[in-house]
C-alpha positions in Angstrom: 334.0 -124.5 63.9 330.4 -125.1 63.4 327.2 -122.6 63.7 326.4 -124.1 67.4 329.9 -123.5 68.5 330.2 -120.0 67.2 326.8 -119.1 69.0 328.0 -120.1 72.3 331.2 -118.3 71.7 329.3 -115.2 71.0 326.9 -115.6 74.0 329.6 -116.3 76.3 331.8 -113.2 75.2 328.4 -111.1 75.0 328.2 -108.1 77.6 325.0 -109.4 78.7 326.2 -112.7 79.8 329.1 -111.2 81.6 327.0 -108.7 83.1 324.8 -111.5 84.4 327.6 -113.9 85.5 328.8 -110.9 87.9 325.6 -109.9 89.2 325.4 -113.8 90.0 328.7 -114.1 91.8 328.2 -111.2 93.7 324.4 -112.2 94.7 325.7 -115.5 95.9 328.5 -114.2 97.8 326.1 -111.9 99.6 323.3 -114.0 100.2 325.6 -117.1 101.6 327.1 -114.7 104.1 324.1 -113.5 105.4 322.6 -117.0 105.8 325.9 -118.6 107.3 326.7 -116.1 109.8 323.4 -114.4 110.5 320.5 -116.2 109.6 321.2 -119.8 110.3 323.0 -119.2 113.7 320.0 -117.2 115.1 317.8 -120.3 114.0 315.9 -118.1 111.6 315.3 -118.6 107.8 314.9 -117.2 104.6 312.0 -117.8 102.0 311.8 -120.6 99.3 313.9 -123.6 99.1 316.9 -122.3 100.8 314.7 -121.2 103.8 313.8 -124.9 104.0 317.4 -126.1 103.8 318.3 -123.9 106.7 315.3 -125.3 108.4 316.3 -128.8 107.9 320.1 -128.2 108.5 319.3 -126.5 111.8 316.6 -129.5 112.9 318.9 -132.4 111.7 322.2 -131.5 111.7 322.8 -132.2 107.8 325.2 -129.9 105.9 323.5 -126.5 105.0 325.6 -126.6 101.5 324.8 -130.0 100.5 321.0 -129.5 101.5 320.9 -126.2 99.2 322.5 -128.3 96.3 320.1 -131.5 96.8 317.0 -129.5 97.2 317.3 -127.4 94.2 318.2 -130.6 92.0 314.6 -131.1 91.0 313.9 -127.2 90.0 317.2 -127.3 87.9 316.0 -130.2 86.0 312.5 -128.9 85.2 314.4 -125.7 84.2 316.5 -127.5 81.7 313.5 -129.0 79.9 310.9 -126.1 80.1 312.9 -122.9 80.2 315.5 -121.1 77.8 319.3 -121.4 77.8 319.9 -118.2 79.9 317.4 -118.5 82.6 318.7 -122.4 83.1 322.2 -121.8 83.2 322.4 -118.6 85.6 319.7 -120.3 88.1 321.7 -123.5 88.0 325.1 -121.3 88.7 323.3 -119.5 91.4 322.5 -122.8 93.1 326.0 -124.1 92.8 327.9 -120.8 93.9 325.4 -120.5 97.0 326.2 -124.1 98.0 329.9 -123.5 97.3 329.8 -120.1 99.1 328.1 -121.6 102.0 330.7 -124.2 102.5 333.5 -121.8 102.1 332.3 -119.5 104.7 331.7 -122.1 107.1 335.0 -123.4 106.6 337.1 -120.5 106.9 335.4 -119.2 110.3 333.6 -122.3 111.6 331.1 -121.5 114.5 331.4 -117.7 113.7 328.2 -115.5 113.5 327.7 -111.6 113.1 325.2 -111.3 115.9 323.2 -113.3 118.7 320.7 -110.4 119.2 317.5 -111.5 117.2 316.4 -108.1 116.2 319.8 -107.1 114.9 319.8 -110.3 112.8 316.5 -109.8 111.3 317.5 -106.2 110.2 320.8 -107.2 108.9 319.8 -110.4 107.7 316.9 -109.1 106.0 319.2 -106.3 104.6 321.9 -108.5 103.1 319.6 -111.1 101.9 317.7 -108.3 100.1 320.7 -106.9 98.6 322.2 -109.8 96.9 318.6 -111.1 95.5 317.7 -107.5 94.3 321.2 -107.3 92.5 320.1 -110.7 90.6 316.7 -109.7 90.0 317.9 -106.2 88.8 320.0 -108.1 86.1 317.5 -110.2 85.0 318.6 -113.4 86.7 317.2 -115.8 89.3 318.3 -117.4 92.8 316.7 -120.6 91.7 314.3 -122.7 93.7 310.9 -121.9 93.7 311.4 -119.1 91.3 312.1 -121.7 88.5 308.8 -123.3 89.3 307.0 -119.6 89.0 308.8 -119.0 85.8 307.5 -122.6 84.1 303.7 -122.0 85.2 304.1 -118.4 84.2 305.7 -119.6 80.6 303.6 -122.8 79.9 300.1 -122.1 81.5 300.5 -118.2 82.1 299.6 -118.7 85.6 300.8 -116.4 88.2 301.4 -118.2 91.4 302.5 -115.6 93.9 300.0 -116.5 96.2 300.7 -120.2 95.7 304.4 -119.6 96.8 303.4 -117.2 99.6 301.5 -120.3 100.8 304.5 -122.5 100.6 306.7 -120.2 102.5 303.9 -119.7 105.2 304.3 -123.6 105.5 308.0 -123.5 105.9 308.1 -120.5 108.3 305.1 -121.9 110.4 307.3 -125.1 110.9 309.8 -122.9 112.9 307.0 -122.8 115.9 306.9 -126.6 115.7 310.5 -127.0 115.9 311.9 -124.0 118.0 309.4 -121.5 119.0 307.0 -118.9 118.0 309.3 -116.2 118.5 311.5 -117.4 115.8 308.3 -117.3 113.2 307.6 -113.7 114.2 311.3 -112.7 114.1 311.7 -114.6 110.6 308.7 -112.6 109.7 310.2 -109.3 110.2 313.5 -110.4 108.4 311.4 -111.4 105.3 309.7 -107.8 105.5 312.9 -106.3 105.2 314.3 -108.7 102.8 311.3 -108.1 100.7 311.4 -104.2 100.7 315.1 -104.1 99.9 314.6 -106.5 96.9 311.4 -104.1 96.1 313.5 -100.9 96.5 316.5 -102.3 94.1 314.0 -103.6 91.5 312.3 -100.2 91.4 308.7 -101.9 92.7 308.8 -105.9 92.0 305.3 -106.9 91.0 304.0 -103.7 89.9 303.3 -103.0 86.3 305.3 -100.3 84.6 304.7 -98.0 82.0 307.5 -96.9 79.6 307.4 -93.9 77.4 310.2 -93.5 75.0 311.5 -90.9 72.3 313.8 -91.8 70.2 314.6 -91.6 66.3 314.5 -95.5 66.2 311.4 -96.0 67.7 310.5 -98.8 65.2 313.7 -100.4 65.7 313.1 -100.3 69.4 309.4 -101.9 69.3 310.5 -104.6 67.2 313.3 -105.9 69.3 310.9 -105.5 72.3 308.2 -107.7 70.7 311.2 -109.9 69.9 312.8 -110.3 73.1 310.0 -109.6 75.7 307.2 -110.4 73.6 305.6 -107.0 74.7 303.3 -104.8 72.2 303.9 -101.3 71.8 301.8 -98.2 71.0 302.7 -95.1 69.0 301.3 -91.6 70.6 301.7 -88.8 68.0 303.3 -85.6 70.2 304.8 -82.4 69.3 307.8 -80.7 71.2 307.0 -77.7 72.8 310.2 -75.7 72.0 310.8 -76.7 68.4 307.4 -77.8 67.4 308.8 -80.9 65.8 306.1 -84.0 65.2 307.4 -86.9 67.3 306.2 -90.6 67.8 306.1 -91.5 71.8 306.8 -95.1 72.2 304.3 -96.6 74.7 304.9 -99.9 76.7 303.2 -101.6 79.5 305.4 -104.5 81.3 306.2 -106.2 84.3 309.1 -105.1 86.6 311.2 -108.1 85.5 310.5 -107.2 81.8 311.6 -103.7 82.5 315.0 -104.8 83.0 315.2 -106.2 79.5 313.3 -103.2 78.0 315.6 -100.5 79.3 318.7 -102.9 78.1 317.3 -102.8 74.8 316.4 -99.3 74.5 319.9 -98.4 75.6 321.8 -100.7 73.0 319.8 -99.2 70.0 319.6 -95.5 71.1 321.7 -94.5 74.0 320.3 -90.9 73.5 316.6 -92.0 73.9 314.4 -90.0 76.3 312.9 -92.7 78.5 310.4 -92.2 81.4 309.4 -95.1 83.9 306.2 -94.8 86.0 304.2 -97.3 88.3 300.4 -98.0 87.3 298.2 -98.5 90.1 296.2 -101.1 87.9 296.3 -102.6 84.3 293.3 -104.3 82.7 292.7 -106.0 79.3 294.8 -108.6 77.4 298.0 -109.6 78.6 297.5 -108.4 82.1 294.3 -108.8 84.5 290.9 -109.6 82.9 288.6 -106.8 82.3 285.6 -107.2 84.6 282.4 -104.9 85.3 
């Protein structure tokens, strides 16, 4: 057995792979249920390419699972060429499972819907969709689509395109007003607001920078691994414990919410007994974050 085969075997049987695989399965089961039984029957949409698939399906009658698969092919191809193995594999798997589970739900209960009350559809559609997406993001995986585009631009050009993605979603949602009614646009905005807030809660504040303080006997090893895996530097702060008057070095790291998931895993794997405190930051200025301005 060659080294590549051994490496692949080790990757597949690793705890990280199994955890991410489970999170993708659970995520797509929940999100596809929300789409098929709540969002689509009420002529609402979610964000991104999945939302565009729902809108196109409602307008043209084309199969929703087929649209989810086809519209996400270009981003999956881009991910293969520009992003790492883990991200590409789980993003592509997420797209495939979302398409498969959507087809499954449509076939076992054709024509079924959970509610036709718009406000209930907004609430429960947003909750379930946010729950599924939150599980994926919490475990370091992606739901594919425009997330892949964002990851490529961030990796290759260090461009954060939150406003661009928001603009694309705005165009998709606004199309509802043209094809259906302004009411559908307003209800969709409520759904998306609930959706993103649920994701934020699960992800402990998506989009905000985090500061991590860790006290461990293995701080040097943890710092090296964080730099290797997350490409974030760390600072040692000299401290003294109040009870035993023992000299300690506190590891200080600033990172994004998505990077926090990996950093917590690294600390837990190296030193399960480490003391770790995580908090939000109101603003970060300097190298690697926002440019310092006067």
